[in-house]
PDB file of N, H, CA, C and O in Angstrom:
ATOM      1  N   MET A   1     -72.987   9.097 132.364  1.00  0.00           N
ATOM      2  CA  MET A   1     -71.660   9.450 131.917  1.00  0.00           C
ATOM      3  C   MET A   1     -71.787  10.653 130.970  1.00  0.00           C
ATOM      4  O   MET A   1     -72.631  10.641 130.074  1.00  0.00           O
ATOM      5  N   PRO A   2     -70.948  11.704 131.162  1.00  0.00           N
ATOM      6  CA  PRO A   2     -71.028  12.884 130.308  1.00  0.00           C
ATOM      7  C   PRO A   2     -70.631  12.572 128.863  1.00  0.00           C
ATOM      8  O   PRO A   2     -69.873  11.639 128.597  1.00  0.00           O
ATOM      9  N   VAL A   3     -71.155  13.365 127.952  1.00  0.00           N
ATOM     10  H   VAL A   3     -71.771  14.123 128.169  1.00  0.00           H
ATOM     11  CA  VAL A   3     -70.808  13.261 126.542  1.00  0.00           C
ATOM     12  C   VAL A   3     -69.980  14.490 126.176  1.00  0.00           C
ATOM     13  O   VAL A   3     -70.341  15.611 126.533  1.00  0.00           O
ATOM     14  N   PHE A   4     -68.869  14.282 125.465  1.00  0.00           N
ATOM     15  H   PHE A   4     -68.576  13.370 125.175  1.00  0.00           H
ATOM     16  CA  PHE A   4     -67.998  15.371 125.051  1.00  0.00           C
ATOM     17  C   PHE A   4     -67.868  15.369 123.530  1.00  0.00           C
ATOM     18  O   PHE A   4     -67.935  14.319 122.891  1.00  0.00           O
ATOM     19  N   VAL A   5     -67.686  16.540 122.972  1.00  0.00           N
ATOM     20  H   VAL A   5     -67.632  17.392 123.492  1.00  0.00           H
ATOM     21  CA  VAL A   5     -67.391  16.689 121.548  1.00  0.00           C
ATOM     22  C   VAL A   5     -65.910  17.017 121.442  1.00  0.00           C
ATOM     23  O   VAL A   5     -65.445  17.966 122.075  1.00  0.00           O
ATOM     24  N   VAL A   6     -65.154  16.246 120.651  1.00  0.00           N
ATOM     25  H   VAL A   6     -65.532  15.476 120.137  1.00  0.00           H
ATOM     26  CA  VAL A   6     -63.726  16.475 120.477  1.00  0.00           C
ATOM     27  C   VAL A   6     -63.482  16.954 119.052  1.00  0.00           C
ATOM     28  O   VAL A   6     -63.759  16.237 118.090  1.00  0.00           O
ATOM     29  N   ASN A   7     -62.965  18.162 118.927  1.00  0.00           N
ATOM     30  H   ASN A   7     -62.740  18.744 119.709  1.00  0.00           H
ATOM     31  CA  ASN A   7     -62.615  18.737 117.630  1.00  0.00           C
ATOM     32  C   ASN A   7     -61.157  18.386 117.367  1.00  0.00           C
ATOM     33  O   ASN A   7     -60.280  18.776 118.138  1.00  0.00           O
ATOM     34  N   VAL A   8     -60.889  17.659 116.294  1.00  0.00           N
ATOM     35  H   VAL A   8     -61.601  17.342 115.668  1.00  0.00           H
ATOM     36  CA  VAL A   8     -59.531  17.241 115.946  1.00  0.00           C
ATOM     37  C   VAL A   8     -59.067  18.066 114.756  1.00  0.00           C
ATOM     38  O   VAL A   8     -59.750  18.125 113.734  1.00  0.00           O
ATOM     39  N   ARG A   9     -57.910  18.701 114.886  1.00  0.00           N
ATOM     40  H   ARG A   9     -57.355  18.653 115.717  1.00  0.00           H
ATOM     41  CA  ARG A   9     -57.424  19.580 113.823  1.00  0.00           C
ATOM     42  C   ARG A   9     -55.943  19.342 113.583  1.00  0.00           C
ATOM     43  O   ARG A   9     -55.153  19.185 114.514  1.00  0.00           O
ATOM     44  N   ARG A  10     -55.599  19.321 112.326  1.00  0.00           N
ATOM     45  H   ARG A  10     -56.240  19.449 111.570  1.00  0.00           H
ATOM     46  CA  ARG A  10     -54.196  19.317 111.940  1.00  0.00           C
ATOM     47  C   ARG A  10     -54.099  20.171 110.691  1.00  0.00           C
ATOM     48  O   ARG A  10     -54.617  19.803 109.637  1.00  0.00           O
ATOM     49  N   SER A  11     -53.451  21.287 110.806  1.00  0.00           N
ATOM     50  H   SER A  11     -53.030  21.586 111.662  1.00  0.00           H
ATOM     51  CA  SER A  11     -53.356  22.161 109.645  1.00  0.00           C
ATOM     52  C   SER A  11     -51.979  22.804 109.582  1.00  0.00           C
ATOM     53  O   SER A  11     -51.398  23.183 110.598  1.00  0.00           O
ATOM     54  N   ILE A  12     -51.485  22.911 108.379  1.00  0.00           N
ATOM     55  H   ILE A  12     -51.957  22.603 107.554  1.00  0.00           H
ATOM     56  CA  ILE A  12     -50.237  23.616 108.145  1.00  0.00           C
ATOM     57  C   ILE A  12     -50.451  24.502 106.925  1.00  0.00           C
ATOM     58  O   ILE A  12     -51.361  24.271 106.129  1.00  0.00           O
ATOM     59  N   GLU A  13     -49.624  25.493 106.791  1.00  0.00           N
ATOM     60  H   GLU A  13     -48.885  25.681 107.438  1.00  0.00           H
ATOM     61  CA  GLU A  13     -49.781  26.406 105.662  1.00  0.00           C
ATOM     62  C   GLU A  13     -48.432  26.887 105.201  1.00  0.00           C
ATOM     63  O   GLU A  13     -47.452  26.847 105.946  1.00  0.00           O
ATOM     64  N   CYS A  14     -48.390  27.340 103.972  1.00  0.00           N
ATOM     65  H   CYS A  14     -49.185  27.372 103.368  1.00  0.00           H
ATOM     66  CA  CYS A  14     -47.185  27.945 103.427  1.00  0.00           C
ATOM     67  C   CYS A  14     -47.590  28.909 102.324  1.00  0.00           C
ATOM     68  O   CYS A  14     -48.704  28.846 101.806  1.00  0.00           O
ATOM     69  N   ASP A  15     -46.677  29.797 101.975  1.00  0.00           N
ATOM     70  H   ASP A  15     -45.772  29.849 102.396  1.00  0.00           H
ATOM     71  CA  ASP A  15     -46.879  30.712 100.859  1.00  0.00           C
ATOM     72  C   ASP A  15     -46.025  30.250  99.694  1.00  0.00           C
ATOM     73  O   ASP A  15     -44.870  29.870  99.884  1.00  0.00           O
ATOM     74  N   VAL A  16     -46.573  30.278  98.505  1.00  0.00           N
ATOM     75  H   VAL A  16     -47.512  30.586  98.351  1.00  0.00           H
ATOM     76  CA  VAL A  16     -45.812  29.966  97.297  1.00  0.00           C
ATOM     77  C   VAL A  16     -46.030  31.089  96.296  1.00  0.00           C
ATOM     78  O   VAL A  16     -47.102  31.692  96.260  1.00  0.00           O
ATOM     79  N   ARG A  17     -45.032  31.371  95.493  1.00  0.00           N
ATOM     80  H   ARG A  17     -44.160  30.881  95.522  1.00  0.00           H
ATOM     81  CA  ARG A  17     -45.124  32.430  94.492  1.00  0.00           C
ATOM     82  C   ARG A  17     -45.316  31.789  93.123  1.00  0.00           C
ATOM     83  O   ARG A  17     -44.578  30.881  92.739  1.00  0.00           O
ATOM     84  N   VAL A  18     -46.317  32.275  92.394  1.00  0.00           N
ATOM     85  H   VAL A  18     -46.916  33.012  92.706  1.00  0.00           H
ATOM     86  CA  VAL A  18     -46.579  31.759  91.053  1.00  0.00           C
ATOM     87  C   VAL A  18     -46.826  32.923  90.113  1.00  0.00           C
ATOM     88  O   VAL A  18     -47.316  33.978  90.517  1.00  0.00           O
ATOM     89  N   GLU A  19     -46.482  32.717  88.864  1.00  0.00           N
ATOM     90  H   GLU A  19     -46.084  31.860  88.536  1.00  0.00           H
ATOM     91  CA  GLU A  19     -46.796  33.695  87.832  1.00  0.00           C
ATOM     92  C   GLU A  19     -48.075  33.251  87.142  1.00  0.00           C
ATOM     93  O   GLU A  19     -48.182  32.108  86.696  1.00  0.00           O
ATOM     94  N   ALA A  20     -49.050  34.159  87.055  1.00  0.00           N
ATOM     95  H   ALA A  20     -48.963  35.087  87.417  1.00  0.00           H
ATOM     96  CA  ALA A  20     -50.329  33.838  86.428  1.00  0.00           C
ATOM     97  C   ALA A  20     -50.977  35.136  85.962  1.00  0.00           C
ATOM     98  O   ALA A  20     -50.655  36.218  86.452  1.00  0.00           O
ATOM     99  N   ASP A  21     -51.895  35.010  85.007  1.00  0.00           N
ATOM    100  H   ASP A  21     -52.157  34.131  84.609  1.00  0.00           H
ATOM    101  CA  ASP A  21     -52.590  36.185  84.486  1.00  0.00           C
ATOM    102  C   ASP A  21     -53.677  36.694  85.423  1.00  0.00           C
ATOM    103  O   ASP A  21     -53.961  37.891  85.453  1.00  0.00           O
ATOM    104  N   THR A  22     -54.292  35.785  86.193  1.00  0.00           N
ATOM    105  H   THR A  22     -54.061  34.812  86.169  1.00  0.00           H
ATOM    106  CA  THR A  22     -55.385  36.169  87.091  1.00  0.00           C
ATOM    107  C   THR A  22     -55.224  35.452  88.429  1.00  0.00           C
ATOM    108  O   THR A  22     -54.528  34.440  88.505  1.00  0.00           O
ATOM    109  N   PRO A  23     -55.857  35.964  89.485  1.00  0.00           N
ATOM    110  CA  PRO A  23     -55.826  35.268  90.766  1.00  0.00           C
ATOM    111  C   PRO A  23     -56.404  33.855  90.668  1.00  0.00           C
ATOM    112  O   PRO A  23     -55.915  32.932  91.320  1.00  0.00           O
ATOM    113  N   GLU A  24     -57.437  33.695  89.858  1.00  0.00           N
ATOM    114  H   GLU A  24     -57.834  34.445  89.329  1.00  0.00           H
ATOM    115  CA  GLU A  24     -58.060  32.379  89.706  1.00  0.00           C
ATOM    116  C   GLU A  24     -57.079  31.381  89.092  1.00  0.00           C
ATOM    117  O   GLU A  24     -57.012  30.226  89.513  1.00  0.00           O
ATOM    118  N   GLN A  25     -56.320  31.835  88.096  1.00  0.00           N
ATOM    119  H   GLN A  25     -56.374  32.773  87.754  1.00  0.00           H
ATOM    120  CA  GLN A  25     -55.326  30.958  87.471  1.00  0.00           C
ATOM    121  C   GLN A  25     -54.213  30.612  88.455  1.00  0.00           C
ATOM    122  O   GLN A  25     -53.707  29.490  88.454  1.00  0.00           O
ATOM    123  N   ALA A  26     -53.835  31.567  89.287  1.00  0.00           N
ATOM    124  H   ALA A  26     -54.246  32.479  89.288  1.00  0.00           H
ATOM    125  CA  ALA A  26     -52.807  31.297  90.293  1.00  0.00           C
ATOM    126  C   ALA A  26     -53.265  30.210  91.258  1.00  0.00           C
ATOM    127  O   ALA A  26     -52.506  29.294  91.575  1.00  0.00           O
ATOM    128  N   ALA A  27     -54.500  30.312  91.722  1.00  0.00           N
ATOM    129  H   ALA A  27     -55.117  31.056  91.465  1.00  0.00           H
ATOM    130  CA  ALA A  27     -55.038  29.303  92.639  1.00  0.00           C
ATOM    131  C   ALA A  27     -55.113  27.940  91.967  1.00  0.00           C
ATOM    132  O   ALA A  27     -54.755  26.930  92.572  1.00  0.00           O
ATOM    133  N   GLU A  28     -55.570  27.905  90.732  1.00  0.00           N
ATOM    134  H   GLU A  28     -55.860  28.726  90.240  1.00  0.00           H
ATOM    135  CA  GLU A  28     -55.665  26.630  90.018  1.00  0.00           C
ATOM    136  C   GLU A  28     -54.294  26.009  89.797  1.00  0.00           C
ATOM    137  O   GLU A  28     -54.141  24.790  89.879  1.00  0.00           O
ATOM    138  N   GLN A  29     -53.308  26.834  89.518  1.00  0.00           N
ATOM    139  H   GLN A  29     -53.432  27.824  89.451  1.00  0.00           H
ATOM    140  CA  GLN A  29     -51.959  26.323  89.295  1.00  0.00           C
ATOM    141  C   GLN A  29     -51.425  25.645  90.556  1.00  0.00           C
ATOM    142  O   GLN A  29     -50.840  24.565  90.480  1.00  0.00           O
ATOM    143  N   VAL A  30     -51.623  26.272  91.703  1.00  0.00           N
ATOM    144  H   VAL A  30     -52.098  27.149  91.764  1.00  0.00           H
ATOM    145  CA  VAL A  30     -51.138  25.697  92.960  1.00  0.00           C
ATOM    146  C   VAL A  30     -51.972  24.485  93.368  1.00  0.00           C
ATOM    147  O   VAL A  30     -51.484  23.616  94.091  1.00  0.00           O
ATOM    148  N   ASN A  31     -53.205  24.418  92.920  1.00  0.00           N
ATOM    149  H   ASN A  31     -53.602  25.124  92.333  1.00  0.00           H
ATOM    150  CA  ASN A  31     -54.099  23.323  93.281  1.00  0.00           C
ATOM    151  C   ASN A  31     -53.767  22.018  92.553  1.00  0.00           C
ATOM    152  O   ASN A  31     -54.322  20.976  92.900  1.00  0.00           O
ATOM    153  N   THR A  32     -52.891  22.045  91.568  1.00  0.00           N
ATOM    154  H   THR A  32     -52.440  22.892  91.286  1.00  0.00           H
ATOM    155  CA  THR A  32     -52.553  20.815  90.852  1.00  0.00           C
ATOM    156  C   THR A  32     -51.707  19.910  91.730  1.00  0.00           C
ATOM    157  O   THR A  32     -50.941  20.385  92.569  1.00  0.00           O
ATOM    158  N   THR A  33     -51.846  18.615  91.536  1.00  0.00           N
ATOM    159  H   THR A  33     -52.469  18.229  90.855  1.00  0.00           H
ATOM    160  CA  THR A  33     -51.110  17.654  92.369  1.00  0.00           C
ATOM    161  C   THR A  33     -49.633  17.606  92.034  1.00  0.00           C
ATOM    162  O   THR A  33     -48.858  17.030  92.798  1.00  0.00           O
ATOM    163  N   THR A  34     -49.215  18.185  90.926  1.00  0.00           N
ATOM    164  H   THR A  34     -49.844  18.652  90.305  1.00  0.00           H
ATOM    165  CA  THR A  34     -47.808  18.141  90.544  1.00  0.00           C
ATOM    166  C   THR A  34     -47.055  19.414  90.888  1.00  0.00           C
ATOM    167  O   THR A  34     -45.869  19.525  90.580  1.00  0.00           O
ATOM    168  N   PHE A  35     -47.719  20.382  91.521  1.00  0.00           N
ATOM    169  H   PHE A  35     -48.683  20.291  91.771  1.00  0.00           H
ATOM    170  CA  PHE A  35     -47.070  21.642  91.852  1.00  0.00           C
ATOM    171  C   PHE A  35     -46.066  21.424  92.983  1.00  0.00           C
ATOM    172  O   PHE A  35     -46.425  20.846  94.008  1.00  0.00           O
ATOM    173  N   PRO A  36     -44.821  21.869  92.827  1.00  0.00           N
ATOM    174  CA  PRO A  36     -43.814  21.650  93.877  1.00  0.00           C
ATOM    175  C   PRO A  36     -44.041  22.577  95.075  1.00  0.00           C
ATOM    176  O   PRO A  36     -44.034  23.799  94.922  1.00  0.00           O
ATOM    177  N   LEU A  37     -44.238  22.014  96.244  1.00  0.00           N
ATOM    178  H   LEU A  37     -44.243  21.022  96.369  1.00  0.00           H
ATOM    179  CA  LEU A  37     -44.411  22.790  97.468  1.00  0.00           C
ATOM    180  C   LEU A  37     -43.109  22.773  98.263  1.00  0.00           C
ATOM    181  O   LEU A  37     -42.290  21.873  98.080  1.00  0.00           O
ATOM    182  N   PRO A  38     -42.906  23.756  99.144  1.00  0.00           N
ATOM    183  CA  PRO A  38     -41.677  23.785  99.937  1.00  0.00           C
ATOM    184  C   PRO A  38     -41.613  22.604 100.908  1.00  0.00           C
ATOM    185  O   PRO A  38     -42.634  21.979 101.194  1.00  0.00           O
ATOM    186  N   PRO A  39     -40.416  22.298 101.413  1.00  0.00           N
ATOM    187  CA  PRO A  39     -40.283  21.220 102.400  1.00  0.00           C
ATOM    188  C   PRO A  39     -41.111  21.514 103.653  1.00  0.00           C
ATOM    189  O   PRO A  39     -41.368  22.674 103.973  1.00  0.00           O
ATOM    190  N   ARG A  40     -41.517  20.481 104.341  1.00  0.00           N
ATOM    191  H   ARG A  40     -41.308  19.539 104.081  1.00  0.00           H
ATOM    192  CA  ARG A  40     -42.406  20.612 105.508  1.00  0.00           C
ATOM    193  C   ARG A  40     -41.850  21.564 106.568  1.00  0.00           C
ATOM    194  O   ARG A  40     -42.616  22.294 107.199  1.00  0.00           O
ATOM    195  N   GLU A  41     -40.544  21.568 106.771  1.00  0.00           N
ATOM    196  H   GLU A  41     -39.922  20.976 106.258  1.00  0.00           H
ATOM    197  CA  GLU A  41     -39.975  22.420 107.828  1.00  0.00           C
ATOM    198  C   GLU A  41     -40.110  23.908 107.513  1.00  0.00           C
ATOM    199  O   GLU A  41     -39.905  24.740 108.396  1.00  0.00           O
ATOM    200  N   GLU A  42     -40.450  24.257 106.275  1.00  0.00           N
ATOM    201  H   GLU A  42     -40.616  23.580 105.557  1.00  0.00           H
ATOM    202  CA  GLU A  42     -40.662  25.655 105.922  1.00  0.00           C
ATOM    203  C   GLU A  42     -42.117  26.084 106.063  1.00  0.00           C
ATOM    204  O   GLU A  42     -42.447  27.245 105.820  1.00  0.00           O
ATOM    205  N   TRP A  43     -42.973  25.176 106.446  1.00  0.00           N
ATOM    206  H   TRP A  43     -42.705  24.233 106.643  1.00  0.00           H
ATOM    207  CA  TRP A  43     -44.388  25.496 106.618  1.00  0.00           C
ATOM    208  C   TRP A  43     -44.614  26.035 108.024  1.00  0.00           C
ATOM    209  O   TRP A  43     -43.818  25.780 108.927  1.00  0.00           O
ATOM    210  N   SER A  44     -45.697  26.780 108.207  1.00  0.00           N
ATOM    211  H   SER A  44     -46.344  26.988 107.473  1.00  0.00           H
ATOM    212  CA  SER A  44     -46.037  27.283 109.535  1.00  0.00           C
ATOM    213  C   SER A  44     -47.426  26.792 109.904  1.00  0.00           C
ATOM    214  O   SER A  44     -48.161  26.276 109.062  1.00  0.00           O
ATOM    215  N   GLY A  45     -47.772  26.957 111.159  1.00  0.00           N
ATOM    216  H   GLY A  45     -47.175  27.376 111.843  1.00  0.00           H
ATOM    217  CA  GLY A  45     -49.077  26.519 111.631  1.00  0.00           C
ATOM    218  C   GLY A  45     -48.940  25.343 112.574  1.00  0.00           C
ATOM    219  O   GLY A  45     -47.862  25.067 113.100  1.00  0.00           O
ATOM    220  N   ILE A  46     -50.029  24.668 112.775  1.00  0.00           N
ATOM    221  H   ILE A  46     -50.905  24.892 112.348  1.00  0.00           H
ATOM    222  CA  ILE A  46     -50.054  23.529 113.680  1.00  0.00           C
ATOM    223  C   ILE A  46     -49.558  22.305 112.916  1.00  0.00           C
ATOM    224  O   ILE A  46     -50.280  21.765 112.078  1.00  0.00           O
ATOM    225  N   LYS A  47     -48.348  21.867 113.194  1.00  0.00           N
ATOM    226  H   LYS A  47     -47.762  22.305 113.875  1.00  0.00           H
ATOM    227  CA  LYS A  47     -47.785  20.732 112.476  1.00  0.00           C
ATOM    228  C   LYS A  47     -48.130  19.413 113.160  1.00  0.00           C
ATOM    229  O   LYS A  47     -47.941  18.341 112.585  1.00  0.00           O
ATOM    230  N   ASP A  48     -48.626  19.497 114.365  1.00  0.00           N
ATOM    231  H   ASP A  48     -48.779  20.368 114.832  1.00  0.00           H
ATOM    232  CA  ASP A  48     -49.020  18.311 115.104  1.00  0.00           C
ATOM    233  C   ASP A  48     -50.538  18.298 115.244  1.00  0.00           C
ATOM    234  O   ASP A  48     -51.220  19.203 114.764  1.00  0.00           O
ATOM    235  N   TRP A  49     -51.049  17.291 115.887  1.00  0.00           N
ATOM    236  H   TRP A  49     -50.495  16.555 116.277  1.00  0.00           H
ATOM    237  CA  TRP A  49     -52.497  17.170 116.081  1.00  0.00           C
ATOM    238  C   TRP A  49     -52.939  18.041 117.240  1.00  0.00           C
ATOM    239  O   TRP A  49     -52.255  18.118 118.261  1.00  0.00           O
ATOM    240  N   LEU A  50     -54.080  18.696 117.087  1.00  0.00           N
ATOM    241  H   LEU A  50     -54.636  18.633 116.258  1.00  0.00           H
ATOM    242  CA  LEU A  50     -54.674  19.513 118.143  1.00  0.00           C
ATOM    243  C   LEU A  50     -56.046  18.945 118.458  1.00  0.00           C
ATOM    244  O   LEU A  50     -56.871  18.768 117.561  1.00  0.00           O
ATOM    245  N   TYR A  51     -56.292  18.661 119.729  1.00  0.00           N
ATOM    246  H   TYR A  51     -55.622  18.804 120.458  1.00  0.00           H
ATOM    247  CA  TYR A  51     -57.574  18.127 120.177  1.00  0.00           C
ATOM    248  C   TYR A  51     -58.211  19.149 121.111  1.00  0.00           C
ATOM    249  O   TYR A  51     -57.621  19.515 122.127  1.00  0.00           O
ATOM    250  N   ARG A  52     -59.404  19.608 120.775  1.00  0.00           N
ATOM    251  H   ARG A  52     -59.884  19.311 119.949  1.00  0.00           H
ATOM    252  CA  ARG A  52     -60.153  20.533 121.620  1.00  0.00           C
ATOM    253  C   ARG A  52     -61.419  19.828 122.064  1.00  0.00           C
ATOM    254  O   ARG A  52     -62.187  19.332 121.240  1.00  0.00           O
ATOM    255  N   VAL A  53     -61.633  19.786 123.373  1.00  0.00           N
ATOM    256  H   VAL A  53     -61.009  20.188 124.042  1.00  0.00           H
ATOM    257  CA  VAL A  53     -62.760  19.051 123.941  1.00  0.00           C
ATOM    258  C   VAL A  53     -63.788  20.035 124.478  1.00  0.00           C
ATOM    259  O   VAL A  53     -63.463  20.962 125.221  1.00  0.00           O
ATOM    260  N   PHE A  54     -65.037  19.810 124.085  1.00  0.00           N
ATOM    261  H   PHE A  54     -65.302  19.057 123.482  1.00  0.00           H
ATOM    262  CA  PHE A  54     -66.147  20.661 124.499  1.00  0.00           C
ATOM    263  C   PHE A  54     -67.156  19.833 125.281  1.00  0.00           C
ATOM    264  O   PHE A  54     -67.374  18.660 124.977  1.00  0.00           O
ATOM    265  N   ASP A  55     -67.776  20.450 126.297  1.00  0.00           N
ATOM    266  H   ASP A  55     -67.599  21.403 126.544  1.00  0.00           H
ATOM    267  CA  ASP A  55     -68.825  19.743 127.018  1.00  0.00           C
ATOM    268  C   ASP A  55     -70.145  19.848 126.262  1.00  0.00           C
ATOM    269  O   ASP A  55     -70.199  20.429 125.178  1.00  0.00           O
ATOM    270  N   GLU A  56     -71.199  19.290 126.827  1.00  0.00           N
ATOM    271  H   GLU A  56     -71.155  18.818 127.707  1.00  0.00           H
ATOM    272  CA  GLU A  56     -72.494  19.253 126.158  1.00  0.00           C
ATOM    273  C   GLU A  56     -73.071  20.640 125.884  1.00  0.00           C
ATOM    274  O   GLU A  56     -73.914  20.800 125.001  1.00  0.00           O
ATOM    275  N   ASP A  57     -72.615  21.647 126.643  1.00  0.00           N
ATOM    276  H   ASP A  57     -71.930  21.517 127.360  1.00  0.00           H
ATOM    277  CA  ASP A  57     -73.091  23.015 126.447  1.00  0.00           C
ATOM    278  C   ASP A  57     -72.268  23.790 125.413  1.00  0.00           C
ATOM    279  O   ASP A  57     -72.574  24.944 125.116  1.00  0.00           O
ATOM    280  N   GLY A  58     -71.232  23.161 124.869  1.00  0.00           N
ATOM    281  H   GLY A  58     -70.983  22.223 125.110  1.00  0.00           H
ATOM    282  CA  GLY A  58     -70.392  23.816 123.881  1.00  0.00           C
ATOM    283  C   GLY A  58     -69.237  24.595 124.460  1.00  0.00           C
ATOM    284  O   GLY A  58     -68.559  25.324 123.735  1.00  0.00           O
ATOM    285  N   THR A  59     -68.996  24.459 125.755  1.00  0.00           N
ATOM    286  H   THR A  59     -69.547  23.868 126.344  1.00  0.00           H
ATOM    287  CA  THR A  59     -67.893  25.147 126.406  1.00  0.00           C
ATOM    288  C   THR A  59     -66.623  24.319 126.269  1.00  0.00           C
ATOM    289  O   THR A  59     -66.626  23.122 126.556  1.00  0.00           O
ATOM    290  N   GLU A  60     -65.536  24.952 125.830  1.00  0.00           N
ATOM    291  H   GLU A  60     -65.533  25.925 125.597  1.00  0.00           H
ATOM    292  CA  GLU A  60     -64.262  24.224 125.723  1.00  0.00           C
ATOM    293  C   GLU A  60     -63.759  23.917 127.123  1.00  0.00           C
ATOM    294  O   GLU A  60     -63.635  24.815 127.956  1.00  0.00           O
ATOM    295  N   VAL A  61     -63.467  22.643 127.383  1.00  0.00           N
ATOM    296  H   VAL A  61     -63.568  21.913 126.706  1.00  0.00           H
ATOM    297  CA  VAL A  61     -63.050  22.229 128.707  1.00  0.00           C
ATOM    298  C   VAL A  61     -61.633  21.666 128.737  1.00  0.00           C
ATOM    299  O   VAL A  61     -61.081  21.447 129.815  1.00  0.00           O
ATOM    300  N   HIS A  62     -61.035  21.427 127.565  1.00  0.00           N
ATOM    301  H   HIS A  62     -61.484  21.605 126.690  1.00  0.00           H
ATOM    302  CA  HIS A  62     -59.689  20.868 127.544  1.00  0.00           C
ATOM    303  C   HIS A  62     -59.094  21.048 126.152  1.00  0.00           C
ATOM    304  O   HIS A  62     -59.817  21.065 125.156  1.00  0.00           O
ATOM    305  N   GLU A  63     -57.752  21.185 126.090  1.00  0.00           N
ATOM    306  H   GLU A  63     -57.164  21.171 126.899  1.00  0.00           H
ATOM    307  CA  GLU A  63     -57.053  21.244 124.814  1.00  0.00           C
ATOM    308  C   GLU A  63     -55.760  20.461 124.951  1.00  0.00           C
ATOM    309  O   GLU A  63     -55.048  20.586 125.947  1.00  0.00           O
ATOM    310  N   LEU A  64     -55.463  19.655 123.946  1.00  0.00           N
ATOM    311  H   LEU A  64     -56.041  19.554 123.137  1.00  0.00           H
ATOM    312  CA  LEU A  64     -54.271  18.816 123.960  1.00  0.00           C
ATOM    313  C   LEU A  64     -53.600  18.925 122.606  1.00  0.00           C
ATOM    314  O   LEU A  64     -54.251  18.741 121.577  1.00  0.00           O
ATOM    315  N   GLU A  65     -52.297  19.223 122.589  1.00  0.00           N
ATOM    316  H   GLU A  65     -51.769  19.371 123.425  1.00  0.00           H
ATOM    317  CA  GLU A  65     -51.539  19.280 121.332  1.00  0.00           C
ATOM    318  C   GLU A  65     -50.472  18.205 121.388  1.00  0.00           C
ATOM    319  O   GLU A  65     -49.709  18.126 122.351  1.00  0.00           O
ATOM    320  N   ARG A  66     -50.420  17.379 120.355  1.00  0.00           N
ATOM    321  H   ARG A  66     -51.040  17.443 119.572  1.00  0.00           H
ATOM    322  CA  ARG A  66     -49.439  16.286 120.293  1.00  0.00           C
ATOM    323  C   ARG A  66     -48.659  16.364 119.024  1.00  0.00           C
ATOM    324  O   ARG A  66     -47.784  15.532 118.785  1.00  0.00           O
TER     325      ARG A  66
END
């Protein structure tokens, strides 16, 4: 029976504007768990699950988005 590698990905992204003295401070500010992010419908990217299947040689043989 063949063996397959399935890469599972779910990623979304958004841009937020923050005031900070340095880029590092801006990143840290957004990294806090209390930072308000926009509603999900304003995010872009893959909002559902993406499954990419590779054969034993590393060739992608199937992709499924749900």
